[in-house]
N, C-alpha and C positions, 0 to 999 in steps of 0.2 A: 766912741763913747768911753767914758772913764770908769774903770772898774777898780781903781786903786783902793777904795774904801771897802770893797766887798771881799772879805777875807775867806779863805778856805774853810775856817772854822764856822763862820756864819753860814756858808753854803751847806756844810755837812749838817748843821743843826736844823736848818730849814728843811732839808731833804728828810731828816729823821722825823720831823713833825709831819711832813707829807705822808710818809709811809705808815705812821701810827694813826692817821685819821683816814679811814677808807672813803669817807665822803669827799675828801679833798682831791680834786682832779688835777689841778695845775697851780703853780705859783709863779708869778711874774713880778719883776721889779720895774720901776719907772721913777721918773722925777729926778730931783737934784742929786740924790745920793749916787746916781749912776752917771751924772754929767759933770759934777764939780768936785773939788777937793774939800769944800766946806759946806756939806749938807747940814740941814737942821734935823733931819730925820730920814728914815728909809721907808719909802712908799712901796707897798706890796699889793698886788692884786691876787686874791685867792679865789679860785674858781671851784665851786662845789657842785656835786651831782644834782641834777634837776629833781631827782626823786628822794633827796635827803629829807628825812623826817625831822620835824621840829627845828626849822632853820634858826629860830631865835636862840635856842639852846646851843646849837652848833656855832653860831656867831659868838656867843658868850665864851664858849670853850676855846675857840681859836684866838679870840682876843686875850684871854687869860694866858694861854700858852705863849703867845708872842710878847706879852707884857713881861712875863718871867724871863724869857730869852733876852729881851731887850735890857732888862736890869742886869743880867749876868754878863752881857758883852758890851754894856754901856752905849746902847743906841735905842732911840725911840722908833718904834715901828708905827706907821700910819697905814692901817689896813682898809682895803676896799674889798668887799666880798660879794661876788656875783654868782648866780647859778650858770650852768652851761648855756642855757637859752639866752640869758641876759648878756653873757659874754659874747655870744655869737652876733648880737646886734651892735657890738663895738661902741658902747655908749661913752667911753672915756675919751677926752681930748687927746690923751697920750697913747691911745690904743695902737697906733702905728709904730710907736717906739717901745713897746713892751719888750722886756728882756726875759727870756725863758730861764727860770731858775730850777724848777722841778716839774716834770710832767709825767703822766702815766705813759707807759710804753705802748 
């Protein structure tokens, strides 16, 4: 897999977002950003706790935070957000190729 586009700064920023949002359980990368040198965006899977309250608000907050980060580091993030139960069902075609970026210990 190609991680050439995934910078240390981006990793640190994503981990900071993870630690600042207690509802966020894991962050995974997938798609062309991790496979090629010419990606159009960075696909991320965000896994949130099943018991998170107001998932709509949480989705909006995470989308906003990643929009701001993307503008700052000049990359568009394409987010997929799943609860833990949804993630356990492995609904994504790319599920077997997920790249762990940040996970709870």
